[in-house]
Backbone bond lengths (Angstrom), bond angles and torsions (degrees), N, CA, C in turn:
res aa  C-N    CA-C-N  psi(-1)  N-CA   C-N-CA  omega(-1)  CA-C   N-CA-C  phi
1 X - - - 1.455 - - 1.578 107.00 -
2 X 1.296 116.12 -40.34 1.516 117.20 -179.81 1.486 112.75 -67.20
3 X 1.307 122.71 -30.11 1.453 123.92 172.31 1.493 112.23 -64.18
4 X 1.344 116.39 -42.23 1.383 123.38 179.24 1.611 111.76 -58.58
5 X 1.330 112.36 -46.04 1.450 121.17 -178.56 1.570 108.48 -64.38
6 X 1.386 112.59 -42.16 1.483 115.32 -178.91 1.508 109.78 -66.56
7 X 1.306 115.65 -36.60 1.484 117.81 -179.63 1.444 110.41 -66.01
8 X 1.396 115.90 -48.20 1.477 118.17 -176.14 1.564 109.04 -61.62
9 X 1.297 117.14 -41.48 1.481 120.84 -178.24 1.581 109.77 -62.08
10 X 1.334 114.29 -45.05 1.442 118.27 179.49 1.500 111.78 -62.91
11 X 1.368 118.82 -43.20 1.416 123.22 176.38 1.471 112.91 -61.39
12 X 1.361 117.15 -41.78 1.515 117.40 179.40 1.607 110.39 -64.90
13 X 1.272 116.13 -40.69 1.438 122.86 177.05 1.507 112.34 -60.07
14 X 1.304 117.38 -47.23 1.436 123.65 179.18 1.536 110.85 -63.70
15 X 1.355 114.10 -40.66 1.549 114.26 -179.67 1.506 110.28 -73.43
16 X 1.241 118.15 -25.98 1.494 118.91 178.13 1.473 108.55 -69.94
17 X 1.282 122.88 -43.74 1.458 128.11 179.11 1.527 110.81 -59.38
18 X 1.366 115.50 -39.47 1.485 119.98 -176.45 1.477 109.33 -73.04
19 X 1.307 122.47 -20.48 1.506 117.94 177.01 1.515 113.15 -95.76
20 X 1.290 123.78 7.98 1.391 122.50 172.63 1.468 113.26 -62.37
21 X 1.399 125.43 135.02 1.377 123.38 -178.64 1.558 111.73 -58.79
22 X 1.250 114.79 139.60 1.548 124.12 177.43 1.546 112.68 85.85
23 X 1.333 117.27 -9.09 1.500 117.48 -177.90 1.539 108.22 -69.82
24 X 1.286 119.01 -44.65 1.507 117.98 177.70 1.459 113.46 -67.44
25 X 1.408 113.04 -37.04 1.394 120.01 -176.65 1.534 105.44 -65.93
26 X 1.298 122.44 -46.90 1.417 127.95 -176.19 1.595 111.70 -56.58
27 X 1.311 115.43 -35.64 1.402 125.66 -178.80 1.530 110.30 -77.32
28 X 1.328 117.66 -30.76 1.425 124.52 -175.44 1.477 111.98 -71.18
29 X 1.300 122.01 141.79 1.419 125.04 167.57 1.471 112.98 -102.66
30 X 1.341 119.47 146.14 1.379 124.34 -171.32 1.526 111.32 -124.61
31 X 1.293 116.93 149.00 1.489 118.73 178.06 1.510 115.81 -60.16
32 X 1.322 113.67 -39.60 1.483 117.69 179.25 1.557 105.50 -104.73
33 X 1.327 114.59 117.85 1.482 118.04 174.01 1.579 110.12 -129.31
34 X 1.335 118.52 142.30 1.380 125.74 -177.88 1.550 105.94 -139.62
35 X 1.409 108.73 157.94 1.538 112.69 171.98 1.518 110.04 -76.35
36 X 1.287 118.30 161.30 1.423 118.15 176.64 1.492 115.08 -54.05
37 X 1.359 111.55 -42.43 1.523 115.43 176.86 1.535 110.50 -61.63
38 X 1.282 121.34 -37.72 1.472 121.72 177.37 1.517 112.36 -64.23
39 X 1.386 116.15 -42.91 1.454 123.60 177.18 1.502 107.90 -61.69
40 X 1.283 122.26 -44.55 1.460 124.56 -177.61 1.521 109.84 -63.25
41 X 1.307 115.17 -37.92 1.541 118.96 -176.95 1.602 107.78 -75.01
42 X 1.253 115.78 -33.01 1.483 122.18 -175.17 1.517 109.99 -75.53
43 X 1.316 116.77 -41.39 1.555 120.34 -168.03 1.560 107.53 -109.34
44 X 1.293 110.97 158.71 1.477 117.86 172.73 1.550 112.02 -72.32
45 X 1.238 119.49 162.18 1.518 116.91 179.67 1.574 112.28 -57.47
46 X 1.292 117.94 -36.09 1.466 118.06 -179.61 1.522 111.44 -71.40
47 X 1.418 116.57 -40.22 1.369 118.26 173.71 1.535 118.39 -61.85
48 X 1.314 113.11 -40.26 1.416 121.75 177.77 1.605 111.02 -61.88
49 X 1.384 114.24 -45.33 1.443 116.28 174.88 1.426 113.72 -60.41
50 X 1.326 123.47 -42.09 1.442 123.67 -179.54 1.578 111.51 -74.31
51 X 1.337 116.72 -54.94 1.473 122.63 -173.34 1.536 111.65 -67.03
52 X 1.354 117.73 -43.19 1.399 119.51 -171.04 1.544 114.59 -101.36
53 X 1.361 116.30 -20.50 1.453 118.22 179.81 1.462 112.85 -123.04
54 X 1.262 120.75 13.02 1.473 126.12 172.89 1.543 115.79 63.61
55 X 1.291 113.12 30.50 1.506 119.48 177.31 1.492 109.19 -72.75
56 X 1.340 115.51 173.42 1.405 119.44 175.48 1.584 107.37 -128.88
57 X 1.341 114.22 133.89 1.518 116.11 178.22 1.461 107.30 -75.75
58 X 1.379 116.27 154.06 1.390 120.83 171.53 1.535 117.12 -59.10
59 X 1.322 118.01 134.94 1.439 119.44 -178.94 1.536 115.16 -56.47
60 X 1.355 115.99 149.81 1.397 122.45 174.50 1.595 112.83 64.44
61 X 1.301 116.64 24.73 1.465 122.93 179.18 1.493 113.54 -110.71
62 X 1.254 122.23 -15.98 1.436 127.41 -177.88 1.487 115.77 -81.38
63 X 1.374 116.07 124.26 1.437 121.88 179.35 1.572 109.35 -57.92
64 X 1.364 116.62 -29.19 1.418 121.50 178.60 1.464 121.33 -76.41
65 X 1.377 113.42 -6.30 1.422 120.62 177.75 1.561 108.10 -63.73
66 X 1.315 117.12 -38.30 1.491 121.79 -177.97 1.525 111.44 -106.03
67 X 1.317 117.48 23.42 1.467 124.44 170.93 1.518 109.76 -74.96
68 X 1.367 117.96 111.20 1.487 117.62 -178.56 1.528 113.18 -120.19
69 X 1.347 118.17 7.81 1.406 121.84 179.45 1.559 109.17 -71.95
70 X 1.386 117.60 155.86 1.399 120.98 173.66 1.539 106.61 -69.03
71 X 1.409 115.32 142.50 1.384 115.27 -179.99 1.611 109.43 163.86
72 X 1.275 112.63 -165.47 1.499 120.72 -177.93 1.528 110.97 -127.76
73 X 1.269 117.82 130.48 1.445 123.90 174.41 1.503 110.42 -90.77
74 X 1.276 120.77 128.88 1.376 126.97 -170.99 1.543 112.49 -119.05
75 X 1.271 119.71 165.48 1.444 127.49 179.06 1.591 104.86 -75.82
76 X 1.348 117.26 126.61 1.438 124.00 -179.86 1.547 107.78 -66.52
77 X 1.314 121.70 -19.23 1.343 126.12 -172.83 1.523 117.03 -87.76
78 X 1.352 112.07 -36.76 1.495 120.70 -176.24 1.517 116.07 -136.11
79 X 1.406 114.92 -1.40 1.446 125.23 -177.69 1.580 116.66 61.81
80 X 1.285 114.81 18.64 1.517 117.91 173.30 1.518 106.10 -64.42
81 X 1.418 115.11 133.45 1.434 116.55 169.70 1.524 113.59 -64.06
82 X 1.372 117.18 132.19 1.388 119.97 -173.35 1.586 113.72 -118.61
83 X 1.315 114.51 -44.74 1.469 121.04 -174.75 1.536 109.31 -134.26
84 X 1.306 117.57 143.23 1.425 121.99 172.99 1.545 107.14 -91.89
85 X 1.322 117.88 145.69 1.470 121.01 176.90 1.516 111.54 -61.26
86 X 1.360 116.42 -23.55 1.484 121.04 -177.69 1.622 108.79 -68.34
87 X 1.288 120.66 -15.46 1.399 122.05 178.81 1.590 111.33 -104.79
88 X 1.241 117.71 -1.18 1.480 118.76 -179.91 1.524 108.07 -77.45
89 X 1.344 112.07 144.51 1.503 116.21 175.92 1.589 107.87 -149.33
90 X 1.314 114.80 162.43 1.470 124.79 -177.77 1.559 106.97 -84.22
91 X 1.312 115.23 108.62 1.463 122.03 -176.21 1.551 108.47 -95.85
92 X 1.323 118.23 -18.17 1.428 122.45 -174.78 1.556 113.97 77.56
93 X 1.290 116.86 0.76 1.532 120.96 -174.77 1.459 113.44 -78.04
94 X 1.430 121.27 -23.58 1.346 123.94 -170.84 1.455 119.75 101.57
95 X 1.352 118.61 -0.68 1.400 126.97 179.73 1.527 107.30 -133.13
96 X 1.318 112.60 146.44 1.544 119.08 173.90 1.489 108.76 -49.45
97 X 1.229 116.46 132.11 1.520 121.90 178.35 1.557 113.22 -127.92
98 X 1.296 118.74 141.60 1.359 123.73 179.66 1.504 109.80 -137.96
99 X 1.350 115.26 150.14 1.416 121.75 -178.58 1.489 115.49 -90.49
100 X 1.348 116.06 -11.10 1.518 122.55 176.17 1.435 109.87 -155.64
101 X 1.328 114.82 149.06 1.477 120.74 174.57 1.466 104.55 -100.71
102 X 1.424 115.69 159.23 1.412 117.31 172.95 1.602 111.46 -65.48
103 X 1.302 116.36 154.11 1.450 118.74 -178.77 1.525 111.55 -61.02
104 X 1.348 112.18 133.48 1.489 124.22 178.11 1.535 112.35 62.25
105 X 1.388 116.59 19.53 1.486 117.80 175.70 1.460 119.71 -82.74
106 X 1.343 114.96 -34.25 1.480 122.18 -171.88 1.464 109.81 -128.22
107 X 1.362 112.22 155.01 1.491 122.65 171.01 1.471 105.81 -117.37
108 X 1.351 117.74 165.62 1.397 123.55 173.81 1.523 114.71 -138.06
109 X 1.319 119.66 160.39 1.414 125.25 -178.07 1.569 109.52 -151.37
110 X 1.214 112.51 149.17 1.536 118.22 176.14 1.504 109.41 -66.77
111 X 1.386 118.20 133.45 1.428 124.98 -177.20 1.479 111.67 -130.99
112 X 1.308 118.94 116.22 1.474 122.05 -178.88 1.512 108.79 -113.18
113 X 1.260 116.82 23.05 1.567 118.45 175.75 1.518 112.73 -66.56
114 X 1.254 116.15 153.38 1.442 123.75 178.35 1.511 114.66 57.62
115 X 1.382 116.73 29.64 1.332 124.52 175.87 1.506 115.13 64.81
116 X 1.260 113.45 26.46 1.510 120.28 179.00 1.522 108.45 -122.15
117 X 1.302 113.35 154.97 1.538 115.91 172.48 1.493 107.36 -107.49
118 X 1.314 118.97 113.84 1.425 121.31 -176.53 1.581 106.28 -139.06
119 X 1.366 114.69 175.30 1.438 125.67 177.58 1.555 103.58 -111.15
120 X 1.333 117.70 117.33 1.460 122.95 178.99 1.510 104.22 -85.30
121 X 1.439 119.40 147.52 1.397 123.83 -178.79 1.624 104.72 -119.28
122 X 1.349 117.99 134.53 1.443 118.73 177.41 1.558 106.75 -139.36
123 X 1.330 113.95 156.00 1.376 123.12 -178.63 1.541 108.52 -65.25
124 X 1.335 116.55 132.60 1.490 119.85 179.99 1.439 116.26 -68.08
125 X 1.426 117.40 -23.61 1.432 116.95 -176.85 1.584 112.79 -92.29
126 X 1.339 116.60 -33.88 1.497 114.22 -174.60 1.530 112.11 -122.74
127 X 1.363 115.48 -2.01 1.485 118.76 -179.39 1.471 117.81 75.33
128 X 1.299 116.01 5.30 1.509 119.12 179.77 1.532 110.85 -60.16
129 X 1.386 118.75 138.97 1.427 121.97 174.77 1.433 109.18 -70.37
130 X 1.379 118.38 131.40 1.471 122.11 178.59 1.484 113.23 -106.37
131 X 1.328 116.89 -38.21 1.403 121.21 -175.33 1.574 111.17 161.20
132 X 1.348 117.14 -143.29 1.537 118.47 177.04 1.463 112.55 -134.03
133 X 1.242 115.00 166.24 1.466 123.94 -176.44 1.624 108.10 -120.57
134 X 1.298 115.32 126.03 1.497 121.70 -179.12 1.444 107.43 -122.26
135 X 1.415 116.97 163.20 1.448 119.46 178.74 1.483 114.19 -108.23
136 X 1.352 113.61 38.11 1.530 118.18 178.42 1.531 113.97 -116.95
137 X 1.322 110.40 27.62 1.530 119.23 -177.30 1.492 113.90 -82.29
138 X 1.296 115.88 -178.78 1.495 118.73 176.72 1.548 114.33 -84.04
139 X 1.278 116.90 169.17 1.395 127.26 173.43 1.574 106.19 -64.53
140 X 1.336 122.51 146.60 1.408 125.32 13.49 1.489 115.81 -91.26
141 X 1.355 124.14 -11.21 1.406 125.75 -176.62 1.583 115.16 -93.48
142 X 1.333 117.68 -32.03 1.396 126.87 -174.63 1.496 109.07 73.61
143 X 1.250 118.55 20.62 1.515 122.88 -176.03 1.598 105.90 -109.69
144 X 1.329 113.48 151.24 1.435 123.15 172.00 1.429 113.13 -132.69
145 X 1.341 117.48 103.73 1.410 126.86 173.98 1.518 106.17 -77.95
146 X 1.233 118.95 100.66 1.514 123.99 -178.65 1.509 104.99 -93.00
147 X 1.317 120.44 105.93 1.467 126.19 -166.88 1.481 113.23 -119.45
148 X 1.303 116.05 136.52 1.509 120.20 177.07 1.504 108.14 -68.60
149 X 1.337 118.14 127.44 1.351 122.02 -176.04 1.490 113.65 -67.91
150 X 1.394 116.65 -27.60 1.478 123.51 175.52 1.497 111.77 -68.81
151 X 1.257 118.86 -15.94 1.509 122.45 177.55 1.419 109.70 -87.12
152 X 1.415 123.00 -2.17 1.399 126.10 -175.15 1.496 115.67 -116.65
153 X 1.222 114.08 154.03 1.526 121.19 162.99 1.463 105.10 -115.76
154 X 1.378 114.54 173.56 1.419 119.14 178.90 1.540 110.86 -141.13
155 X 1.285 119.52 127.36 1.521 124.00 178.07 1.561 104.74 -118.05
156 X 1.355 112.68 113.24 1.402 120.24 179.66 1.588 110.68 -72.83
157 X 1.308 114.90 146.13 1.457 121.91 174.48 1.467 113.16 -111.95
158 X 1.319 119.72 145.42 1.477 122.27 179.08 1.652 107.79 -58.25
159 X 1.265 108.51 142.31 1.557 114.28 177.12 1.472 113.19 -70.49
């Protein structure tokens, strides 16, 4: 009985550590890698805080919140196409929201920061933090990718 308790306690401890934010991201390797100095030179201070330190921009401050042209939203760190404008919707949250990401564009991980249980979203190519994923979005997916506008670029496409 004592062995079983020890095993269960050890398993619970191990699973708790694997759910810490950034743990999976730190173990992951990305196609685009740079030193912290290179990232700081490439990005604005706000972009660096969000993409490299998992900060969150203030709501309703992104110019991309009201971007309604046809096009593609890209990663501000590596320019990987992430979201189509066809999947953008008005969530009322203050951040650009999408009901789907482009295929193979983003990765996710369990995030328990700030006493909440959420799913963090990062760029598949450079690992930059983009925002969070929630299950309260519209059809057809029911998902809401709540993304920091400062982590995005936008490339318009002809109509």
